C-alpha positions, 0 to 999 in steps of 0.5 A: 735689240737684234736685227738680221740684216741681208745687204745686197751691195750690187753697186760696188759689186758690179764692175761698171765704170760708173761704179768705179768712177764714183767709189773705187770701193772707198765709200763701201760701208761694211756689212758689220757697220750697217748691222751696227747702225740698224741695231742702234736705230732699232733700239732708239725706235723701240717704242714704235716697233711691234714686239718680236725677238729680233727683226729682219731687214733687206737692204739693197744698194744699186744704181739708177736704172734698177731703182727707175725700174722698181719706181715704175713698176711699184709706184708708176713713176718712170724715173730714178729716186734716191730710196724706195721702201717696201714694208712687209707689215701693215701699220696695225698688223696684229700678231699671233702668239706663234709670231712673237717667237720668230724674227719679224720681217720688216721689209726691204730698203733700196737705194740708188748709189748714183742718186745718193752720190749726186745729193751728197755733192749737192748737200756738201756732205760725204756719200756715207752721210747720204747713204745713212740719211736715206737708209734711216728715211727708208727704215722709218717708212718700213715702220709706218712713218710717212710724209703726206704733209709738211708737218709729218715731213718735219717730224720725219726729218727730225727723227732721222737727225736723231737716228744719225746722231746715234751713229755719230753722224751730225747733219744740218738740215733746215726745218 
């Protein structure tokens, strides 16, 4: 399974005092680590993937202000959130024979590191764990998973736990 990942780490690349206070770059996840995680996750999710020789995904790590702006623009909710997913494909998107030879763009995941940091503290785990959790959640949304009800939310959370285990992160959640 091959993934081409475009990581835009705007949060840690910024020189804002808030970014320096939260991380001092100590919590920054290397692009190679992200690529490894996505490759493992896509291998695990292979039955849920449309066929393609490789996949493309955008990952943007940013702050509450940018996420709030995107959330207001695309979801009409003028408040920050932890993760936004912008899927490029419809769930049952038909593919032409020409498309099978090209990388398949799945979409973009945008994460607020500010919110992730607060949630990590509330949950009593590391920022790395929270970022992995949110990214796995965003990836599932790109692949058509959703949680409109409690049952589907539980299925999605269980799948997130499985994805984190594939990258050696154990997380306890109550179902």
